[in-house]
C-alpha positions as a Python dict, from the first residue, in 0.01 Angstrom:
ca = {
    (1, 'M'): (0, 0, 0),
    (2, 'S'): (135, -343, 86),
    (3, 'T'): (497, -418, 9),
    (4, 'F'): (693, -740, -29),
    (5, 'A'): (877, -672, 295),
    (6, 'K'): (554, -615, 486),
    (7, 'R'): (397, -928, 341),
    (8, 'E'): (699, -1144, 424),
    (9, 'R'): (712, -996, 775),
    (10, 'L'): (356, -1104, 848),
    (11, 'L'): (410, -1447, 692),
    (12, 'L'): (716, -1498, 911),
    (13, 'A'): (532, -1387, 1225),
    (14, 'D'): (239, -1619, 1151),
    (15, 'L'): (471, -1911, 1082),
    (16, 'L'): (672, -1857, 1399),
    (17, 'E'): (350, -1842, 1597),
    (18, 'T'): (219, -2163, 1438),
    (19, 'T'): (537, -2366, 1483),
    (20, 'G'): (600, -2255, 1842),
    (21, 'P'): (924, -2158, 2018),
    (22, 'E'): (1111, -2489, 1997),
    (23, 'A'): (1077, -2581, 1631),
    (24, 'P'): (1391, -2646, 1423),
    (25, 'T'): (1524, -2397, 1167),
    (26, 'L'): (1790, -2407, 898),
    (27, 'C'): (2002, -2167, 1105),
    (28, 'E'): (2261, -2380, 1282),
    (29, 'G'): (2212, -2372, 1660),
    (30, 'W'): (1885, -2180, 1644),
    (31, 'Q'): (1534, -2293, 1715),
    (32, 'T'): (1244, -2067, 1630),
    (33, 'R'): (1281, -1874, 1958),
    (34, 'E'): (1638, -1774, 1874),
    (35, 'L'): (1546, -1684, 1517),
    (36, 'A'): (1263, -1463, 1643),
    (37, 'A'): (1502, -1294, 1887),
    (38, 'H'): (1747, -1232, 1602),
    (39, 'V'): (1481, -1059, 1391),
    (40, 'V'): (1375, -836, 1679),
    (41, 'V'): (1730, -742, 1780),
    (42, 'R'): (1825, -661, 1421),
    (43, 'E'): (1543, -406, 1399),
    (44, 'R'): (1529, -270, 1751),
    (45, 'R'): (1883, -282, 1883),
    (46, 'P'): (2123, -126, 1631),
    (47, 'D'): (2373, -88, 1916),
    (48, 'A'): (2408, -466, 1919),
    (49, 'A'): (2307, -577, 1568),
    (50, 'G'): (2645, -479, 1427),
    (51, 'G'): (2789, -786, 1595),
    (52, 'A'): (2663, -992, 1302),
    (53, 'L'): (2928, -826, 1083),
    (54, 'V'): (3197, -706, 1326),
    (55, 'K'): (3364, -982, 1528),
    (56, 'Q'): (3459, -748, 1813),
    (57, 'L'): (3091, -671, 1871),
    (58, 'A'): (2977, -1035, 1858),
    (59, 'P'): (2983, -1090, 2238),
    (60, 'R'): (2752, -792, 2291),
    (61, 'L'): (2518, -915, 2019),
    (62, 'Q'): (2502, -1259, 2182),
    (63, 'K'): (2427, -1104, 2522),
    (64, 'V'): (2142, -895, 2384),
    (65, 'M'): (2013, -1191, 2180),
    (66, 'D'): (2003, -1403, 2495),
    (67, 'E'): (1811, -1131, 2677),
    (68, 'Y'): (1548, -1115, 2405),
    (69, 'A'): (1528, -1492, 2367),
    (70, 'A'): (1440, -1509, 2737),
    (71, 'K'): (1132, -1291, 2684),
    (72, 'P'): (789, -1451, 2639),
    (73, 'Y'): (771, -1597, 2291),
    (74, 'E'): (437, -1428, 2225),
    (75, 'E'): (602, -1091, 2293),
    (76, 'L'): (871, -1158, 2034),
    (77, 'I'): (608, -1249, 1775),
    (78, 'Q'): (417, -929, 1844),
    (79, 'L'): (735, -720, 1812),
    (80, 'I'): (799, -875, 1471),
    (81, 'R'): (441, -812, 1358),
    (82, 'T'): (433, -449, 1469),
    (83, 'G'): (767, -375, 1311),
    (84, 'P'): (1052, -145, 1407),
    (85, 'P'): (1017, 143, 1654),
    (86, 'R'): (883, 477, 1537),
    (87, 'F'): (1209, 652, 1456),
    (88, 'S'): (1386, 354, 1304),
    (89, 'P'): (1508, 392, 943),
    (90, 'F'): (1328, 63, 876),
    (91, 'Q'): (1004, 261, 903),
    (92, 'L'): (1081, 416, 564),
    (93, 'K'): (919, 208, 291),
    (94, 'Q'): (1219, 224, 58),
    (95, 'I'): (1464, 112, 327),
    (96, 'D'): (1224, -154, 451),
    (97, 'E'): (1195, -301, 102),
    (98, 'V'): (1569, -303, 38),
    (99, 'A'): (1673, -431, 380),
    (100, 'N'): (1390, -664, 476),
    (101, 'T'): (1236, -831, 171),
    (102, 'V'): (1517, -1086, 140),
    (103, 'E'): (1575, -1104, 516),
    (104, 'F'): (1217, -1205, 590),
    (105, 'Y'): (1185, -1432, 287),
    (106, 'V'): (1498, -1629, 379),
    (107, 'H'): (1404, -1660, 745),
    (108, 'T'): (1051, -1770, 657),
    (109, 'E'): (1205, -2044, 446),
    (110, 'D'): (1450, -2123, 727),
    (111, 'V'): (1151, -2222, 936),
    (112, 'R'): (939, -2379, 661),
    (113, 'R'): (1210, -2599, 513),
    (114, 'A'): (1329, -2728, 849),
    (115, 'Q'): (992, -2893, 912),
    (116, 'P'): (952, -3257, 803),
    (117, 'D'): (623, -3196, 620),
    (118, 'W'): (717, -2878, 432),
    (119, 'T'): (607, -2829, 72),
    (120, 'P'): (741, -2588, -191),
    (121, 'R'): (583, -2244, -188),
    (122, 'E'): (458, -2101, -516),
    (123, 'L'): (582, -1747, -572),
    (124, 'D'): (437, -1504, -824),
    (125, 'P'): (660, -1385, -1111),
    (126, 'V'): (673, -1026, -982),
    (127, 'F'): (815, -1140, -649),
    (128, 'Q'): (1064, -1367, -825),
    (129, 'E'): (1182, -1066, -1025),
    (130, 'A'): (1221, -864, -707),
    (131, 'L'): (1430, -1140, -550),
    (132, 'W'): (1644, -1168, -864),
    (133, 'S'): (1706, -794, -866),
    (134, 'R'): (1835, -808, -509),
    (135, 'L'): (2040, -1121, -578),
    (136, 'E'): (2209, -959, -879),
    (137, 'R'): (2321, -668, -662),
    (138, 'T'): (2452, -881, -376),
    (139, 'A'): (2580, -1195, -555),
    (140, 'R'): (2949, -1106, -525),
    (141, 'L'): (2914, -1021, -158),
    (142, 'L'): (2739, -1349, -87),
    (143, 'G'): (2989, -1556, -285),
    (144, 'R'): (3309, -1371, -201),
    (145, 'G'): (3453, -1650, 16),
    (146, 'V'): (3364, -1966, -175),
    (147, 'P'): (3646, -2197, -291),
    (148, 'T'): (3535, -2215, -658),
    (149, 'G'): (3407, -1994, -933),
    (150, 'L'): (3030, -1959, -902),
    (151, 'V'): (2770, -1844, -1153),
    (152, 'L'): (2401, -1816, -1062),
    (153, 'R'): (2174, -1888, -1357),
    (154, 'R'): (1800, -1855, -1405),
    (155, 'P'): (1611, -2101, -1628),
    (156, 'D'): (1571, -1822, -1886),
    (157, 'G'): (1950, -1785, -1912),
    (158, 'Q'): (2004, -1467, -1710),
    (159, 'T'): (2316, -1497, -1497),
    (160, 'A'): (2493, -1330, -1207),
    (161, 'V'): (2855, -1397, -1118),
    (162, 'A'): (2892, -1467, -748),
    (163, 'H'): (3263, -1549, -755),
    (164, 'R'): (3528, -1537, -1024),
    (165, 'G'): (3765, -1830, -1026),
    (166, 'A'): (3831, -2176, -1161),
    (167, 'P'): (3692, -2432, -1184),
    (168, 'V'): (3349, -2275, -1231),
    (169, 'V'): (3027, -2419, -1091),
    (170, 'T'): (2696, -2302, -1239),
    (171, 'A'): (2392, -2314, -1013),
    (172, 'T'): (2062, -2308, -1204),
    (173, 'G'): (1723, -2245, -1048),
    (174, 'E'): (1448, -1994, -986),
    (175, 'P'): (1561, -1669, -819),
    (176, 'S'): (1406, -1773, -486),
    (177, 'E'): (1604, -2098, -487),
    (178, 'L'): (1927, -1935, -601),
    (179, 'L'): (1883, -1686, -320),
    (180, 'M'): (1854, -1962, -61),
    (181, 'F'): (2160, -2129, -211),
    (182, 'A'): (2363, -1808, -210),
    (183, 'F'): (2268, -1742, 153),
    (184, 'G'): (2429, -2070, 254),
    (185, 'R'): (2122, -2294, 258),
    (186, 'Q'): (2269, -2518, -13),
    (187, 'R'): (2114, -2844, 105),
    (188, 'A'): (1764, -2694, 121),
    (189, 'A'): (1777, -2510, -213),
    (190, 'D'): (1625, -2658, -530),
    (191, 'V'): (1908, -2584, -774),
    (192, 'E'): (2101, -2788, -1029),
    (193, 'L'): (2479, -2769, -1010),
    (194, 'A'): (2696, -2818, -1318),
    (195, 'G'): (3074, -2823, -1342),
    (196, 'D'): (3373, -3003, -1198),
    (197, 'E'): (3257, -3275, -956),
    (198, 'N'): (3518, -3193, -691),
    (199, 'A'): (3430, -2824, -710),
    (200, 'I'): (3060, -2905, -673),
    (201, 'A'): (3133, -3118, -366),
    (202, 'K'): (3335, -2835, -209),
    (203, 'L'): (3061, -2584, -283),
    (204, 'R'): (2789, -2802, -133),
    (205, 'E'): (2981, -2819, 195),
    (206, 'S'): (3117, -2465, 198),
    (207, 'K'): (3024, -2249, 495),
    (208, 'Q'): (3151, -1940, 315),
    (209, 'L'): (2832, -1867, 120),
    (210, 'G'): (2620, -1586, 258),
    (211, 'I'): (2689, -1294, 488),
}
């Protein structure tokens, strides 16, 4: 049975293949080659992937990333398509869904939205609900460092508090767009911001959104 994570994985692999290794992305300092290396290292090198969260391990992560980025681009694409190694916890459907649905969706959009001719992608309501469910659970983690209060609001009125504080900024949009915003892709996310103008300006430029 297909899952959201599996679908987004294949979409990302196809997109990376189509755009080639030197296309821009929304990830600062990364072209598509570096983004592909990141995805592979995250799944296949747990000994290094922790460097994304632990500063002391960051040099090792960068070293391993550089090693993978130096591999043939086609090999990286194939490693993404085939998925994690046999005994990886990512092989378990439940873990794959929780850990990779958002990861692959965001990185697919990182590539799509960095291209000059990109167009919005229509997402089905079931997938939007899945993204909202994950955003509700992680909103406070994603918004923990922002300089203002932040509320994420769907068009139907459902909300998630990303950061308590004052003044409060309310970001309104579809779950997929709120997710991109909360992951630090503010300029590429289709959301409406309401609240104090100075707070909105700070939030638009903040590098503290995301993990």
